[in-house]
C-alpha positions in Angstrom: 99.3 181.1 54.4 100.6 177.7 54.8 97.6 176.4 56.1 95.6 178.0 53.4 97.9 176.6 50.5 97.7 173.0 52.1 93.5 173.3 52.3 93.4 174.1 48.6 95.9 171.7 47.4 94.0 169.0 49.5 90.7 169.9 48.0 92.1 170.0 44.6 93.5 166.5 44.9 90.3 165.4 46.0 88.3 166.8 43.0 91.2 165.2 40.9 90.8 161.8 42.5 87.2 162.0 42.2 87.0 162.7 38.4 89.7 159.7 37.9 87.4 157.3 39.8 84.4 158.3 37.7 86.4 157.8 34.5 87.5 154.4 35.7 84.1 153.5 36.9 83.0 153.9 33.3 85.0 151.1 32.5 82.6 148.6 34.3 79.8 149.0 32.0 79.4 147.3 28.5 78.6 150.7 27.3 82.3 151.6 27.8 83.2 148.6 25.7 81.2 149.9 22.7 82.7 153.4 23.3 85.9 152.0 23.5 85.7 150.1 20.0 85.0 153.6 18.3 88.5 154.6 19.4 87.1 157.8 21.4 88.5 156.6 24.9 92.2 157.4 25.8 92.1 154.1 28.0 91.5 151.7 25.1 94.3 149.4 24.6 95.4 149.5 20.9 95.5 146.3 18.9 97.7 146.5 15.8 100.0 144.3 13.9 99.3 141.2 11.5 95.7 142.1 11.8 96.2 145.1 9.8 99.0 143.9 7.2 100.2 140.2 6.5 103.3 138.8 7.1 104.0 138.3 3.3 102.9 141.8 2.8 105.6 142.8 5.5 108.2 140.6 3.5 107.4 143.1 0.7 108.6 146.3 2.5 111.8 147.9 1.3 114.1 148.9 4.3 116.6 151.6 4.5 120.0 151.0 6.3 120.2 152.0 10.0 123.7 154.1 10.7 124.6 155.2 14.2 126.7 158.0 12.3 123.3 159.5 11.1 122.1 160.2 14.6 124.3 162.6 16.5 122.5 164.3 19.1 123.1 166.0 22.7 121.3 163.1 24.4 123.2 160.4 22.4 126.4 162.0 24.0 124.8 162.2 27.5 124.2 158.6 27.4 127.7 157.8 26.0 129.0 159.8 28.8 126.8 157.7 31.4 127.7 154.4 30.1 131.4 155.3 29.9 131.5 156.3 33.2 129.0 154.0 35.1 127.9 151.4 32.7 130.8 149.7 31.4 130.5 146.7 33.7 126.9 146.3 32.7 127.5 146.6 29.3 130.0 143.9 29.4 127.7 141.6 31.3 125.0 142.0 28.7 127.5 141.3 26.0 128.6 138.0 27.8 124.9 136.9 28.1 124.3 137.9 24.4 127.1 135.3 23.0 124.4 132.7 23.2 121.7 134.6 21.1 123.5 137.2 18.9 124.5 134.5 16.0 121.0 133.3 15.8 119.5 136.7 15.6 122.0 138.0 13.1 121.1 135.1 10.9 117.3 135.8 11.2 117.7 139.5 10.8 119.7 139.0 7.6 117.2 136.7 6.2 114.5 139.5 6.9 116.8 142.0 5.6 116.7 143.9 8.9 119.9 146.2 9.4 122.3 144.4 11.5 122.9 147.2 14.1 119.5 146.3 15.3 120.5 142.8 16.4 121.5 144.7 19.7 118.3 146.3 20.7 117.9 143.6 23.5 120.7 145.4 25.2 118.1 147.8 26.4 115.1 145.8 26.1 115.9 143.1 28.1 119.8 143.0 28.8 119.7 139.9 26.6 118.1 138.0 29.4 115.8 135.6 27.7 113.7 135.1 30.7 113.2 139.1 31.6 109.6 140.3 32.3 108.8 144.0 32.8 106.3 145.5 35.4 104.0 145.7 32.5 104.2 141.9 31.6 106.6 142.4 28.6 108.5 139.4 28.4 111.8 137.6 26.6 114.4 139.2 24.7 112.2 141.4 22.5 109.9 142.4 25.3 106.8 141.7 23.8 103.6 142.4 25.8 100.7 139.8 25.4 98.6 141.8 23.3 101.4 142.5 20.5 102.9 139.0 20.7 99.6 137.5 19.6 99.8 139.6 16.4 102.9 137.7 15.3 101.7 134.2 16.6 103.6 134.2 19.9 101.1 132.3 22.0 100.9 131.9 25.7 99.3 129.4 28.0 99.7 127.4 31.0 102.4 125.4 29.2 104.4 127.4 27.3 105.2 131.3 26.6 106.5 131.6 23.2 107.8 135.1 23.6 110.7 133.2 25.3 111.2 131.4 22.3 114.7 132.5 20.8 113.6 131.6 17.2 109.9 132.4 17.3 110.1 135.5 19.2 113.3 136.8 17.0 111.1 136.3 13.7 108.3 138.2 15.7 110.7 140.9 16.3 111.9 141.3 12.9 108.3 141.2 11.4 107.3 144.0 13.9 110.3 146.4 13.2 109.2 145.7 9.4 105.7 146.7 10.4 106.9 149.8 12.3 109.2 151.0 9.4 106.5 150.6 6.9 104.2 152.8 9.2 106.7 155.6 9.8 109.3 155.2 6.9 111.7 156.3 9.6 114.2 154.2 12.1 114.1 156.6 15.0 110.1 156.9 15.0 109.9 153.0 14.6 112.6 152.5 17.7 110.2 155.1 19.8 107.1 153.2 18.6 108.7 149.9 19.6 109.1 151.3 23.1 105.8 153.2 23.3 103.5 151.8 20.4 102.7 153.0 17.3 99.5 154.8 18.1 101.3 156.8 21.0 103.8 158.0 18.5 101.4 158.5 15.7 99.2 160.9 17.8 102.1 162.7 19.1 103.1 163.3 15.2 99.7 164.5 14.5 99.4 166.7 17.8 102.7 168.6 17.0 102.7 168.4 13.2 106.2 166.9 12.9 107.8 163.8 11.5 111.2 164.5 13.2 111.6 162.5 16.2 114.0 164.8 18.1 111.4 167.6 17.7 109.0 165.1 19.4 111.2 164.5 22.1 111.0 168.0 23.3 107.4 167.7 23.9 106.1 165.8 27.5 103.4 164.0 25.8 105.7 161.3 25.1 107.2 159.9 28.4 110.5 160.3 29.2 111.5 156.7 28.8 110.4 156.7 25.1 112.0 160.2 24.4 115.3 158.8 25.7 115.2 155.6 24.2 116.6 155.9 20.7 119.4 158.0 22.0 120.3 155.2 24.7 120.1 152.3 22.2 122.4 154.6 19.7 124.8 155.1 22.6 125.3 151.5 23.6 125.7 150.8 20.0 128.3 153.1 19.5 130.1 151.9 22.7 130.0 148.4 21.4 131.1 149.1 17.8 134.0 150.9 19.5 134.7 148.8 22.2 138.5 149.2 22.3 138.3 153.0 22.0 135.9 153.0 25.3 137.9 150.4 27.1 135.1 147.4 26.7 136.1 143.8 26.9 134.0 142.0 24.3 136.1 139.1 23.1 134.9 135.9 22.2 132.1 136.2 19.6 130.9 132.7 19.2 129.3 131.1 16.2 125.5 129.6 15.8 125.3 126.2 17.6 123.5 123.8 15.0 119.9 123.0 16.5 117.5 120.5 15.6 113.5 120.3 16.6 112.1 117.0 17.5 108.4 117.0 17.5 107.2 115.3 20.9 104.0 113.6 20.8 101.6 114.6 23.7 103.0 115.8 27.1 106.2 114.1 28.1 108.3 114.6 31.1 111.4 116.8 30.7 113.5 114.5 33.1 112.6 111.6 30.9 113.8 113.5 27.8 116.9 114.7 29.4 117.9 111.3 30.6 117.2 109.9 27.1 119.1 112.7 25.5 122.1 111.8 28.0 122.3 115.6 28.9 121.7 117.5 32.0 117.9 118.6 32.6 119.3 122.2 33.0 120.9 122.1 29.6 117.9 120.8 27.8 115.7 123.8 29.6 118.2 126.3 28.3 117.5 125.2 24.7 113.6 125.4 25.6 113.1 128.5 27.5 109.6 128.8 26.4 108.5 125.8 28.4 106.8 127.0 31.5 106.3 123.5 33.5 107.9 120.0 33.8 106.9 118.7 30.5 105.7 119.5 27.1 102.2 120.4 26.5 99.4 117.9 26.4 97.0 116.7 23.4 99.4 118.2 20.8 103.0 117.9 19.2 105.5 120.1 20.7 109.0 120.9 18.7 111.4 120.2 21.2 115.0 122.1 20.5 118.2 120.2 20.9 121.9 120.2 20.1 122.2 118.6 16.7 124.4 116.0 18.2 121.9 114.9 20.6 119.0 114.6 18.1 119.3 111.1 17.0 120.2 109.6 20.4 117.0 111.0 21.8 114.8 109.9 18.7 116.1 106.3 19.3 115.8 106.4 22.9 112.2 107.6 22.9 111.3 105.0 20.3 112.5 102.3 22.9 109.9 103.5 25.7 106.4 102.5 24.8 104.2 105.1 24.8 101.9 103.5 27.7 105.0 103.8 30.1 105.1 107.3 29.7 103.3 109.6 32.2 101.2 112.4 30.4 99.2 115.1 31.9 96.1 117.1 31.5 94.5 120.0 33.1 91.2 119.7 34.7 88.7 122.5 35.8 87.5 122.1 39.3 83.7 122.6 39.7 81.8 123.4 42.9 81.4 120.7 45.2 84.4 118.7 44.2 87.5 118.0 46.3 90.7 116.0 45.8 89.4 112.4 46.6 86.4 112.8 44.5 88.4 114.0 41.4 90.9 111.3 41.9 88.1 108.7 42.4 86.4 110.0 39.2 89.5 109.3 36.8 91.0 106.2 39.0 94.2 108.2 39.5 96.3 108.1 43.1 95.8 111.3 45.3 99.3 111.7 46.3 101.0 112.3 42.8 98.3 114.6 42.0 99.0 116.6 45.2 102.9 116.4 44.4 102.6 117.8 40.8 100.4 120.7 41.8 102.3 121.6 45.2 99.4 121.2 47.4 100.1 121.9 50.8 97.2 119.6 51.9 94.7 117.4 50.5 92.1 120.0 50.7 94.1 123.0 49.0 92.0 123.3 46.1 89.1 125.5 45.1 86.1 125.7 42.5 87.3 127.7 39.6 90.9 126.6 39.6 92.7 124.1 37.6 94.4 120.9 38.4 96.9 119.1 36.6 96.3 115.2 36.5 99.1 112.9 35.8 98.0 110.0 33.8 99.8 106.6 33.0 100.0 106.2 29.2 98.4 108.0 26.0 95.7 105.2 25.6 94.5 105.8 29.0 94.8 109.8 28.6 93.0 109.6 25.3 90.2 107.3 26.9 89.8 110.0 29.5 89.8 113.2 27.4 85.9 112.9 26.6 85.3 112.5 30.2 87.5 115.4 31.1 86.1 117.7 28.2 82.6 116.9 29.6 83.3 118.0 33.1 85.5 121.0 32.4 83.1 122.4 29.7 85.9 122.3 27.2 89.4 120.6 26.6 92.0 121.9 29.1 94.4 122.5 26.2 92.3 124.8 24.6 91.4 127.1 27.5 94.5 129.7 27.3 94.7 129.9 23.7 94.7 133.6 22.6 91.8 135.1 20.8 93.4 137.2 18.2 90.1 139.2 17.4 89.1 140.5 20.5 88.0 143.8 22.1 90.2 144.7 24.9 89.3 147.2 27.6 89.9 148.2 31.4 87.6 146.9 34.1 87.9 148.5 37.5 87.2 146.0 40.5 84.9 146.8 43.2 85.0 145.0 46.8 82.5 142.7 45.6 84.5 141.2 42.7 86.5 137.9 42.4 88.2 136.4 39.6 85.8 133.7 39.7 82.8 136.1 39.5 84.5 138.0 36.6 85.2 135.1 34.6 81.7 134.0 34.6 80.6 137.9 33.9 82.5 138.2 30.8 82.6 134.4 29.9 86.3 134.1 29.8 88.8 131.7 31.6 90.0 132.6 34.9 93.5 131.8 34.4 93.5 133.9 31.2 92.8 136.9 33.4 95.4 136.1 36.0 97.8 135.9 32.8 96.7 139.0 31.1 97.1 141.0 34.4 100.2 139.1 35.7 98.4 138.2 38.8 100.4 135.2 40.7 97.2 134.0 42.7 93.6 134.8 42.7 93.7 136.6 46.0 96.0 139.2 44.5 92.8 140.9 43.4 92.2 144.3 45.2 89.5 146.8 45.1 90.2 149.6 42.7 92.5 147.5 40.6 92.2 148.1 37.0 92.1 144.6 35.0 92.7 144.0 31.4 89.8 142.0 30.1 89.7 140.5 26.4 86.4 139.5 24.9 86.5 137.4 21.8 84.7 139.5 19.2 82.3 136.3 18.6 81.1 137.1 22.1 80.2 140.7 21.4 76.5 140.1 20.6 76.1 138.2 23.7 77.3 140.8 26.0 
């Protein structure tokens, strides 16, 4: 009997796997792209946000208050029990991290008329870790995924990730919460949608014909994480707001530190900026968590955050440093047949600084289809080389990773013949963008059977 049961179970598993592969393989055809556009395939990645409603319209949305006393439920009591017995130290550690961010979040939420209690949402989103990143690629205090982030102008490229910018991401979170409340007219449903997406909650409401979140939470259509998400947040909020009753040490709330922005022209080394401001590099980075590299971005002005008392000193110090003495940077797309020596010779740049900045293990450690960062002495020389770099790379490096807001987004199932380079050519998108969309650290991490997110600008639809 056991053998018979095992054989039947194995056969069923094989059939289910085969059907799954058939469905996934449909992603590989461009017919799937057109099919997904009609919204008839569950694998479509939904795109919503400011493309549907403008920020000015969101500012007009009237919001009700959010009171934790309104949401008594057994799940809330369960999480209070869990926090009280197993999570006190974790909550205290999270709230210690929050002190640097809460005053700013409270100010922005007050400006946008968001209920103040929602400032604590990062407790369960990121633990108030501004560099937090989930397995799905959600990033920052507010855990924006790439697709939702660009709806609120949180841009991501090689040089910076604005989902890690305290000010920009908090404004984006305020607008996103306003958007979700506009859609659902209920804070519990809005919180669930913050976790699972508006489309998922909307489909659940339609399927079960209810607008009551607790009723939706009784059905398995919504995953457990989402069913428990509002209760988990409310329980943490009750603990925080009644810290003495629950024995939590949350003393020492701070005030918002005055911060100013200084516009930095072109790419400028952060070490140089820190020295000019007479502050440790680590402190400068703490104020500018969106920066991903050792410098500000090239070919544009970039707002650098500084303690207000450092603003004038840095401004004066920079004015004394001639722009031609500053090292700036450009990204160069490596073409087939090129090597480090030929690239260095083409732009009259020494080989070893290029190798050091790009952390190359050897002088032969570059491949066609990748990018190389070139250090260039002086803005005048960099400007003179921009045309040559543009001609060689096909387009300016600074433009390569700008997000396409109007894009068709779908899943592509990789085969053993696929490479990131071939996929970039196949869909006319940037190789580095494919890596970022799918949180791939290196091109060789691509595997047969892997489902990749691909985003094609709508302007390219007719050419596919």
